C-alpha positions in Angstrom: 79.4 50.1 73.1 79.5 48.7 69.8 77.3 49.8 67.0 74.4 47.4 67.1 74.4 48.0 71.3 74.4 51.4 70.2 71.5 51.5 67.8 69.4 49.2 70.2 69.5 51.9 72.7 69.2 54.9 70.7 65.8 53.1 69.4 64.6 52.5 72.8 65.3 56.3 73.5 63.2 57.3 70.6 60.2 54.5 70.3 59.8 53.8 74.3 56.7 51.9 74.5 55.2 53.1 71.1 55.6 55.2 68.0 51.6 56.3 68.7 51.5 59.1 65.9 52.3 55.9 63.4 50.4 53.6 65.2 47.6 55.7 65.4 47.3 57.1 61.5 48.9 54.3 59.7 47.5 51.1 59.3 49.8 48.0 59.8 49.5 46.7 56.5 50.3 49.8 54.6 53.4 50.0 52.3 55.0 53.2 51.2 58.4 54.5 49.6 60.4 57.5 50.6 63.9 59.0 49.5 66.8 60.4 51.6 67.1 64.1 49.9 70.1 66.1 50.0 69.5 69.6 50.6 73.1 71.0 51.4 76.0 70.5 49.4 79.0 68.5 51.1 80.6 65.2 51.7 77.7 62.0 52.4 79.0 59.7 55.0 76.3 57.1 57.1 75.2 55.3 54.2 76.5 51.9 56.0 75.1 52.8 59.1 72.0 53.9 57.7 71.6 50.3 56.6 72.0 48.8 60.1 69.7 50.9 61.5 66.9 50.2 58.6 68.1 46.1 59.2 67.2 46.5 63.2 63.7 48.0 62.4 62.7 45.9 59.8 65.1 43.7 57.6 62.4 43.5 55.0 62.3 47.3 54.3 64.2 47.5 50.3 67.0 50.0 50.5 68.0 51.3 47.0 71.4 53.1 47.2 72.0 55.6 44.8 75.4 57.1 46.6 78.2 56.0 49.0 79.8 57.5 52.0 82.5 59.6 50.9 80.7 60.8 47.6 80.3 64.8 47.2 77.1 65.5 47.4 74.9 68.7 45.9 71.4 69.7 47.1 68.6 67.9 45.3 70.8 64.4 45.4 68.9 61.5 46.6 71.2 59.3 48.4 68.7 56.5 48.9 64.9 54.9 48.5 63.3 53.0 51.2 60.3 51.1 50.2 58.1 48.5 52.5 56.3 49.0 55.8 55.2 52.7 56.2 55.3 52.4 59.9 58.9 51.0 60.0 60.0 53.8 57.3 58.6 56.2 59.7 60.1 54.6 63.0 63.3 54.3 61.4 63.6 57.8 59.6 65.0 60.0 63.0 67.7 58.1 64.1 68.9 57.6 60.3 68.8 61.3 59.7 70.5 62.3 63.4 73.5 59.8 62.4 73.9 60.7 58.9 73.4 64.2 59.3 75.8 64.5 62.1 78.5 62.4 60.2 77.7 63.8 56.9 78.4 67.5 58.5 81.8 65.7 60.3 83.2 64.8 57.0 82.8 67.8 55.1 84.3 69.8 57.3 87.5 67.3 57.5 87.3 67.7 54.1 87.8 71.2 53.8 90.5 70.9 56.3 92.4 68.1 53.8 91.8 70.3 50.9 93.7 73.2 52.4 96.6 70.9 52.9 96.7 69.7 49.8 100.5 69.6 48.4 102.4 68.6 51.6 102.3 65.9 53.7 100.3 67.0 56.6 97.4 64.5 57.7 94.8 66.1 59.6 93.6 64.4 62.6 90.6 64.2 64.9 90.7 63.9 68.7 89.0 62.7 72.0 86.7 65.8 71.6 83.8 63.9 70.8 80.1 63.5 71.6 80.0 60.8 74.4 79.0 57.3 72.9 79.0 58.8 69.6 82.8 58.5 69.3 83.0 55.3 66.8 80.6 57.0 64.5 82.3 60.6 64.6 85.7 59.2 64.1 84.3 57.0 61.3 83.1 60.3 59.4 86.5 62.1 59.7 88.1 59.3 57.9 85.2 59.3 55.2 86.1 62.9 54.9 89.6 62.1 54.1 91.0 62.7 57.6 92.9 60.2 59.9 92.2 59.1 63.6 94.1 59.7 66.5 93.9 57.7 69.4 90.4 56.3 70.2 90.5 56.7 74.0 93.1 56.8 77.1 93.9 53.4 76.3 95.6 53.0 73.0 98.1 55.5 72.9 100.0 57.1 75.8 99.7 61.3 75.3 101.5 63.1 77.7 100.3 66.5 77.9 100.9 69.4 79.9 99.0 68.5 83.0 100.8 65.1 83.0 104.2 67.0 82.6 103.1 69.4 85.7 102.1 66.5 88.0 104.7 64.0 87.3 107.8 66.7 88.2 108.6 67.6 84.5 109.2 66.1 81.2 112.2 63.8 82.1 110.1 62.4 85.0 107.4 61.9 82.9 108.9 60.0 80.1 110.9 58.1 82.0 107.9 56.8 84.4 106.4 56.0 81.4 108.7 54.0 80.0 109.2 52.0 83.0 105.6 51.7 83.0 105.2 50.5 79.8 107.7 47.6 80.5 106.3 46.6 83.4 103.3 46.0 82.6 104.2 44.8 78.8 102.2 47.0 77.2 103.4 48.3 73.3 101.9 51.6 72.9 103.1 54.4 71.0 104.3 57.5 73.2 103.4 61.2 72.1 104.5 64.3 74.3 103.0 67.8 74.2 105.6 71.0 73.9 104.5 74.1 74.7 107.8 75.9 73.4 111.0 75.2 71.5 113.1 74.9 75.3 110.6 72.0 75.9 111.0 70.4 72.7 115.1 70.5 73.0 114.6 68.7 76.7 112.5 66.0 75.0 115.1 65.7 72.2 117.3 65.0 75.0 115.4 62.4 76.9 115.1 60.6 73.9 112.0 58.7 74.8 108.8 58.6 72.4 107.4 58.2 69.0 105.7 61.9 68.2 105.9 65.5 69.7 103.0 67.7 69.5 104.0 71.5 69.2 101.2 73.2 71.1 100.1 76.5 70.1 103.3 77.4 68.7 103.4 80.2 66.1 104.5 79.6 62.3 107.9 80.6 62.8 108.4 78.4 65.9 106.6 75.5 64.3 109.4 75.7 61.6 111.8 75.9 63.7 110.7 72.6 65.7 110.5 71.0 62.9 114.1 71.3 61.8 115.0 70.8 65.2 113.5 67.3 65.6 114.3 66.7 61.7 113.5 62.8 61.6 113.7 61.7 65.1 110.1 62.1 66.1 106.9 62.6 64.2 105.3 66.1 64.5 101.8 67.1 65.4 100.7 71.0 65.3 97.7 71.3 67.6 95.8 74.3 69.5 93.4 76.8 68.1 94.6 75.9 64.4 91.4 76.8 61.9 90.4 76.4 58.4 92.2 80.0 57.9 95.1 78.8 59.3 95.4 75.1 58.7 97.1 75.6 55.4 100.2 77.7 56.7 101.1 75.3 59.6 100.8 72.4 56.7 103.5 74.3 55.0 106.0 74.5 58.1 106.6 70.4 57.6 104.8 68.9 60.2 103.4 65.4 59.7 100.0 65.6 61.4 97.5 68.3 62.2 95.0 67.5 64.9 91.7 69.8 65.1 89.0 69.5 67.5 86.6 71.3 65.6 85.9 68.9 63.3 84.0 66.9 65.8 82.9 69.2 68.2 82.1 72.5 66.0 80.9 70.7 63.1 77.5 71.6 61.9 75.0 68.7 60.5 74.6 68.4 57.1 70.8 69.0 55.8 69.3 65.6 55.1 65.6 64.9 54.9 63.3 61.9 54.1 60.4 62.4 52.3 57.3 60.3 51.1 57.5 59.7 47.3 
């Protein structure tokens, strides 16, 4: 679902057969002005989406943006003002806030992880642990916060995880079958495979197929050993239960990437509010 279609569906979900509160007490000719008020420190995300939401409701509403996506924000900042039809501003309010609060929360949390990795080469990645139909917005927010996007879905990268390995009959079988499948179907997709321990890392290296090895739930010492063992033959990615307290130490182990599901499945929305002026 593209962004335009999503906004259309979200408007239908919220408005139904009409915003009867506004229709009842706000004259159709009424004009007003409102401000998007920041009530919590963090990283702002969703400005570009807010523009699209207001354009859907009423392109004549005048938006004056004072902040941009990726800006550091503080309690009391004003992100933008909206001036025009009072009814249309009120109707756009909740959808705009829902998306911007969610996106700003993700961007803020992502930025905290990125800061913990400063001075290392490790890049922070998101995962597919996203809200259904909100993945594009959530992954956009990760990038705004300084992170990087992993695969978008099941279609744009091969990721061989433990269940794939077990169902395929082992690491060698999974990698060889994958290589055969990509060749047969003329697909050029990068291959990542999960390793559960150092023995599996050695087995992957012996097969020699793929681009990246995911070190799943490795401790610090085994991560360092794995990075040394792999060298430059594969990219390396740490994953599994990594949090703000531990991400810095994993980054120091020398991995190329650290994937964190919490960026999207556990981020708390940032406190924003639309207030009449």
